[in-house]
N, C-alpha and C positions, 0 to 999 in steps of 0.2 A: 504493500500500500504506500510505498514511498516513491514510486515512479513519477516522472515528471508529468506525464499525461493525467494521472489520477489526481495529483496535487492541483493541476490546472482545473480539472473538472470539479474538484471539491471547492476550490475558490469560486468558480463560476456559479455553482449551485448555491453556495452560501450567499452570494450577492444577488442571485436571481431565483428565489424560491418559487415564485409563481411560474416562471418559464420552465423551471425544472419539472413542475407538475405537468406542463404541456408535453415535455419530452417523454415522461413516463406514460402519459396517455397515448402518445404516438407509438411507442414501442409495443404496448399491449394491443392497440388497434391494428397495427400491421401484422402482428403475430396471429390475430384471429381472422384476418382477411383471406378469403379464398385465393389460392395460388401464392400470394405474397407471403403468407405465413410459412410456406415451405422453407424459405431462405432467411427468415428473420431469426437470429439467435436470441430468443427471448430469455431463455434460462440464464445464461451468463450475464446478460444486461440487467435483468431484474435482480440477480444475485448482487451485482455491484451497487444497484440502487438500494437494496436492503442493507448492505454494509454501510453506505452513507447515512442511512436512517439510524443504524446502531451507533455510528460515530457522532450523531447529533447534528448533522449538517442539513437535514431535512425532516419535516414532521412526519411521523409514522402514519397517523390516520390520514393525512393528506395524500401521501404516496399510495396508500392502500386504496383510497377512493379513486384516485386518478387511474391506477392500473385496472381496477375493476370496471370503471366506466369505459375505459378504452377498449377492454376486451368485450364488453357488452355491446358497444357501438360496432366493433368489427364483426362480431357474430351477427348482429342485426343486419349489417350491409350484406354479409354472405347469405343470410336467409332471404333477403330481398332479391339477390341475384338468382338464387335457385327458384324462387317463386315467380320471378319475371320471365325466365326462359324455360322453366319446367324441363321436361325430358329432352327438349332441343339442345340443352346445354351439353349433352353427350356428343352431339355432332359438331360442336365448335372446338377449334384449336385452343388449348393443347389437349383437351379431354378426348378428342377423337384419336389422338396419337397415344395417349396414356390413360386408357379407360380404367386401369386399376386404381387410380387415385379416387375416383368416385365409387368404384365397386367396393372397396374396403369400408368406406363410410356407410354405404347403403346396407351392407351386410350387418354392420354394427347397429344401424338404426332399426332394421327390420327385426333383429334379434332382441333388442332391449327397449324399443319404443322411446318414450320420453326420457327414460333413464340414460339413454345413449348421449343425450345433450350434456349431462353431468360427466359421464365416463369419458367422452371424447375430449373434454376440456383438459384432461390430464394425460392424454395420449397424443404425442406430437405428430405421429404419422397421419392421423385422421382429424386432428383438431380443426384445421381450416376448412374441412369439407362437410362435416356433419350438419352444421347450420344450413348449408346450401342444399343438402339432401332433404332436410326437413322442409325447406321451401319447395323443392321440386315435388315432394309428395303431398303438398298442399296441407301441411300441418297447420291448424288454426293458430293465429298469433297469440291468442290468450293462453293457449296450452304451451306455447313455446317460450314466451317471455319470462315467466317466473322461474322455471328451471334454469334458463340461461343466466338470469341475473344471479341466482344463488350459486351456480357453478362458477361464474366469473369472480364473485367475491371470495369463494373458497380457493380458487386458483390463484388469485392475486396474493392472498395471505400465505398460501403454501410456497409460492415462488419467491416471495419477499422474505419469508421467515428465516431461511438458512443464513442469508447475508446479514439480516438484522441481528441474529444471535451472534454471528462472528464479529460484526462491527461493535456490538455492545461489550464483548469480552476481549476484543483485539488488543486494546491498550494494556490490559492486565496480562493476558497470556503471552503476548509478544515480548514483554520485558524479560521473561525467563525461559520461554519455551518456543521461541520463534523458529529455531532450527528444527526442533522436533516436529512442529506443525508442517514445515516445508517438506521434511523427509517423508512423513506419513502422507501428506498430500501428493507428493511426487510419486510415491508407490501406488496410491490409489489411481492416480491419473494414468500411470503406465499400464496398470492392470486393465483399466477401463478401455484404454486405446487398443490394446491387443485383443481384448474380448470383443470389441466392436469390429475390428478388422477381421478376425476369424469368423464371427457370426455372419457379417454381411458378405464376405468373400464366399463363404459356403453357400449362402442363399443365392448369390448371383450365379454361381456355377450350377447349382441345382436347378435354377430356373432356365438356364441356357444349355443344359447338357445335351438335349436332343439336337439343338441347332448346331452345336460344336461338332457333334458326331456326324451330322449330315455334311457339314463343310469338309470334315476329314475324309469322308467317303468320296466326295467329289475330287478332292486333291489326289487321292490314290488312283482314281481313274485317269486323271490328267498326267500323272507321273508313275507309270506302271513299274519302272525299275525300283524306285524308292518305295513305292506303294506296297511291294511285296513284304517289306519289313514291318510295315504298319498294319497289315491286314490282321495279324494276330491280336492286335489290341482293339481294333475297331470293327470286328465282325458284327454286323447288325443282328445276327441270329443268336448271339450270346447275350444273356441278360446283364453281364458285367461290363459290356462294352462301354456304356456311358461313363461309369465310374473310372474305368481304365483310361478312357480318353481324357477325363478331367485330371487324373493323376499325371498323365503324360504332359499335359499342358502346364501344370504346376511345376513339374520337373524341369521342363525347358526354361520357364521363366525364372525360377529361383536359381537354377544353375547359372544362368546368365548374370544375375545379380551377384552371386557369390564370386564368380570368377572376375567380375568387374571390381569388386571390393578387394580381392586378393591382388589383382594387377595394380590397383592404386597404392596399396600398402607396399608392395615390392618396388614400385617405381619411386615412391617417396623415401624408401629405405628405412622406414620406421612409422610410428604412429602419425596420424593426420593431425592437423591443427585443431580440428574439432575434438579429437580425443583429448588433447591437452586441456582445452577449455572446459569440457565436461568433467574431467578428472579434478581440476582445480575447484570447480563449483561444488562437486560432491564432497571433496575434502573439507571445504569451508563449512559444510553443513553438519560436521561431526558433532554429536551430542551424546552425553553419557546415557540418557534414557533410550536413545535410539541404537546405540552401539551394540548392546547385548541382544536386542531384538533382531537387528540385521545380521549379527553373527549367527544367531540361531536359524534364521531363514536361509542364510548362505549354506548351512550344512545340509539342507534338503537335497542338494545335488551330489552329495558324497555317496560313496559305495555302501556305507553302512546303512543308508536309508533306501537307496534304489535297489540294492541287491536282494533284500528279503522279499520285496514285492515282485521282482523279476523271477526269483526262484519259486515262489508260490504259484505264479502264473504258469511257469514251465511245468511244475509238478501236476497241476490240474490238467494241462493239455496232454501230458503223457498218460495220466490216469484215464482220461477220456479217449485215449488212442488217436488223438489228432496229430499224427506224426508229421504231416506236412506243415501244419501251423507251428508245432514245436520246433521243427527244423528252421523255419524262417525266424522265429522268435530268438533262437540261439544265434543265428547268423546276424540278425539286426544288432544284438548287443555285443557279441564277441568281435565281429569284424568292424563294427562301429567304433569300439574302444581301440582296436588295433590301428585302424586308419587314422583316428584322431591323434593318437600318440605318435604315429609316424609323421603326420603333418606337423605336429608341434615340434618334433625333433628336427624336421627338415627346414622349417622356416625359423630363422633366428631373428625374432622380433624383440626389440628392447622392451623390458618390463616397466611398469610404472615405478617411480622411485619409492613408493610405499609398499611394493609387493615383494615378498621373498621368493626364493627359487621355487619352481614348480607351478608358477602361474604364468602361462605363456599364451601364444596364439595357436589355435583357437582355444577357448575355455573348455577344458575337458568336462567339467561339471555341468555346464550349460548344454554342451553338445549331447552328453549322455542323458540328461533330463529330457531333452527334445526327442531323442531317439526312443527312449523307453516309453514315455507317455504317448509320443506320436504314433509309434508302431502298435502300441496296445489299442489306440483309437482305431487304427486300420483294421485290427483283428475283430473288434466288437461292434464297430459303428453300423455295418450293414445288417446286423441282426436286430437293430432297433427300428421302430416304425417311424416313417415320415420324417418330420422335422426334429424328432428326438435324436436323430443320428448326429447332430452337430455337437451334443454336449460332451462326448469324450474329447473332441478336438478343442473345445473351449477349456476344459480342464487342463489339457496339455499346454495350451497357450498361457493360462494363468500361472500354473506351477513354474514353467520355464521363465516367465517374466519375473516372478517373485525371486527366484534364485539369481537371475541375472542382475536385477536391481540391487539386491542385497550385496552382491559381490562388487558391483560398481560403487556402492556407497563405501564399502570398506577400503577401496583402492586396490583390490586384488587384480583387476584387469582394466585395460583400456576399453572404451565402448566398442571399438572395432573387434576386439577379442570376443566379446559377447555376441555381437551381430554375426561375425564370421562363424562362431561355434553354432549358433542357432541355424544359420543358413546351411552349413555343412550337414548338420543333423537332419534338416528337412530334406536335403538332396538324397541322403542315404536312405532315409525311411521311405521316400517316394520310390526309389529304385526297388527296395524290398517290397513295398506295397504293390507295385505293378507286377512283380514276379509272383507274389502271393495270390493276388486277385486273378492273375492269368491262369494259375494251375489249380486253384482251389475254389470250388463252387459250393461245397457242402456247408450247410449252416449248422450251428450248434447253440445250445442254450447258454447265453452269455451272462445271465444275471448272477449265477454263483461265481463265475470267473471275475466279473467286475467287483463284486463284494469282496472277494479274497484279495484281489490286486490292490484296490484303493484302501481297503481296511488294513492290509499289511503295511502299505506305505505310511498311512496315518499313525499306526502303532509304532513303527520304527522311528518316525520323525519325533513323536512325543517322547520316546525313550532316549533318542540320540541327541537331539538338539540341545536340551538343557545341560547335558554332560560335556558336550564338546564346544559350546559357544565361547566359553572363556579361553579355552586353548586356541581356538581360531582367532579370537579377538587379540590375543597377545602377539600374534604374528604381525599385526597391523598397527602396532603402537606408533605414536608420533616419532619421527626421526629425531635423533639426538641433535642438539644445536651444534653447529660447526664453528660458530664465532667464539673465540677465546679471548678473555680480557685479563690483563695483569691485575692481580689483586689490589695492589697499591693504586694503580691507575683508575680502577673502578671506584675505589673509595674517594679519590681526590677529584676526578673529573668525568670519567667514562660513564658514570651512572646516568649522566644527563643525556647520553646517546641511546639509552634503552627506551622502549615505548612508554609513553606517559598517559596513553589512553587505550582502551580496547579498540581493536581494529574493526569497528562496526560502521556501516554506512549510515545507519540511523543515529542521529545525534543523541537521541534519548537513551541509547544503549552504549554510548562511547564513555563508559565509566572511567573516571580518572584512576590511573595506577599510581597511587600516592604512597606506596610502601615498597622498599626493596630490601630483601633479606639475603645475607650470605651465611651459609652454614645449614646444619640440619634443623628441621622444624620442631623436633621434640622439645628442646628447651623453651622455645617460644610458646608452644602449646601448654606446657606445664606452668609457665609464668602467668599466662592469661587465665587458665583454669583456676589457679590459686586466688585470682581476684574476681571470681564470679562469672567468667565466661565459660561456655560449654562447647565442646567440639561435636558437631553433628556429622554422622556418617553420610556418605553420598546417598542421596535419595534414590530409591529404586522405584519400580512400578507399583509395588505394594504401598510404599509411602505416598506416591502420587495419587493413587486411588483413594487413600485415606483422607485426602484433602476434601472429599465430599462428605465426610463424617461431621455432622453439625454438633455432635455431643463432645467432640474432642476439644480440649482447651486450646486457645489460640497459641499460647507459647509452646505447645507440644506439636503443632502443625509443622511439617517439614518445609524447609526452604529448598526450592528446586535448584539443581546445579546449573552453573553457567560455565562457559568455555572461553579459553583464550588461545588463539591459534590452534583450534580443534582439540585442545587438551582440556580435560576436566580439572576441577579444583583439586589441589593436593591437600588443602586444609580449609575447612569452613568453621569459623568460631562465631558464636552468638552470645549476646548479653541483653537482658531485659532493658527496655528504654524507660522513658519517663512516664509513659501511659501504657495501659494494657494492650493497646493495638499498635505498639511500637517496640522495635528492638534494634540493636546495633549488630552489624555483621562485619566480619573481617574475612575476606577471601584471598587465598594465595595460590598462584599457579607457577609452574616451572618457567623460568625466564628463557628467552631465545638466545642465551649465551651462558657460558660457564667461565669460572676463574682458572687461571693457569696452574694453581696449586691443587686443582681437583675439587675445590669447594663448590657445592651446588649453589645456584643463584635463583631467587624467587621474586616474582612481582605480585603485588597485592593491592587491594582496594578496601577501604573502610566505608560502610554505607549505613544510612538510616533506613530501616525497612518499615513499611506501613502495611497493615493488614487490609486486604481488599477482598471483596466477595462479589465478583462479576456474576450478574444474573441471580444472585443469592444461591448459587449452586456449588461453589467451591471456595475455600479460604486460601488465598495466595499472599505470601509475603513478598512485596515488591519494593524496589528502591524508591525512595521519596524523590519526587520531581524537583523539590526545592530543598536539597541537602544543604544544611547550614554548617557543615564541617564539624558537627558535634561528634559524629562517629570517629572521624579522624583524630579529634582531640582526645576522645576517650581511649582509643587504641594507643596513642602516643603516651598518655599518662601510664597506661598499664605496662608499656614496654620501656619505661624510663630506665629501668635497671640494666638495660643492655647498652646504655651509653650511645644511643642513636644520635644522628645529626640530621637536621631538617634544612632544606634549602629549596628555592624555587627552580623548577626546570625551565626549559626553553618555552614551553607552552603556558607558563605562569602557574602550573600546578605545584603546590607544596609537596615535596617528596621527602619522606622519612626513610633514611637508610641505616641499617644496623647489622651487626654480626652476632650470631648466637654462640659461636666458639671462636673468639679472636685469637690470632696467633700470639705466642709468647705469654699468654695468660692475662694480658692487660686489655682492657677495653679501649678502643681508639677514641681519641678526643678531637 
């Protein structure tokens, strides 16, 4: 919410609240209008409007009324269009070319009657057409208007509410969990994107299978020599020909994309510029609350999770004497793993600076996840009825996306490693899928096999992920600082060259780093605890969920962790403030430098925390927007025994520096 365009929009809306209402009306009106509503992205636009409502830049009831009236007016105009032209509307362009637009709405209307007016308001595919259908079928206006008005009000409230809630809680949550929100939002967006791509790609191919098969047959007749090799796949007398043709088309297209990516990487001699940009972005989003979650999700692609599910599926196929299916299943996994390992060894691609050995191009974990789940979908999909055949492919896409995103977050791979692994896995499973569908036409009862496979995977994931997450996470710890300062130079002058604010783009979260400590932290912890401060362990997910507990005293509510250069706090100390809803906090992180005598160096900040309850749903301790340096003064008094020295840095920030174990047994003066 800090981008320039949003700041400009916020300022404009604050200065023109009446005009903002007209814009909201126009968005909802266009979304409801027949044909126009297909291309208007009402959901993200109204989400943004809701966020501005939550931030207090526009009146909530006013925005709700404008959105509802705009939708009602758009529905009314669509109703009039349908009433005016009636059945002749089907003969007019573009409905004469795309009759399915009206067909879906008419099916819904005939099935549910007046209720379809309410239902369609929340279904984007038919929302702009059902009012026109009601008009075409001469539904009386008095029966149409009231359901339409109620539906528009409910729709406006539902579409504004998520942004409204986010805006109301944004200031509070962003202060301590902005990275966590971005990581989880990015994961959900990636899963939703892949889900939509798989779903709509499958539906498109399913709708055009016969047309593609007919074109392929015509091509074989025009090219008899090459056509001989294609006849085995596109024999119209075989019921599997349509699916085989689709698999072949996918194989050609994805193979072309994969080899294009490989050629680009080899030509550049290493990762692309986009790889570096995305890697740096993901590394900047590191957050203690997300780290262990992502490490657990990354383990889903390991052999300890995939192997039990694969072996259970193989055992079932052998028990049912499905020898050909079992042979293809073994070939998919064994040769897929061998080919991936061979490709990884053959292509010497530089690893990300955060990745240890064993994480190369392509990603073995992502490739094997794609192959195992993808080929299992090939095995069972055709046994499902109609549109249900897509769900194994959707599961394969979702699981692969989760594993890939988690490994991208940890810095284990470049994005091209993950994309290359996924594409290579798809190419191999398509090759095996064509071979399997070509030679096997017998069906089998897939429900027990699906339950065994997915159940084994879930059980192995639940058992393995918590046990291996910490071990995997330890491999991707922050890189040790390479800058080394002479101990005397740091004390005399080089302290001023260290960061004096958190490296945050949002000025509200660029907390001053007003404390520098050389030496172990244990003496500092002991000194502060002796004066009434308490050390809080790093908050985990259980402590975060406990923030919703209204019965827990405020002083016992956890303070959520914060990061500096993607590193979590090494120490968090708290002390009660002057009022029950206030406390002092002292946070310390590893500094981006060390001293030449091996002494560790730490950067810290002292803050006044205020208790906030956004939406009365959770208790959050947040840094005070108007910090009057009381926390810094309290920390300086408590640390007076270390003989610290305070001076102003280049940015005007008063910085207290001290040593917890001074050389020679004397404190520096």
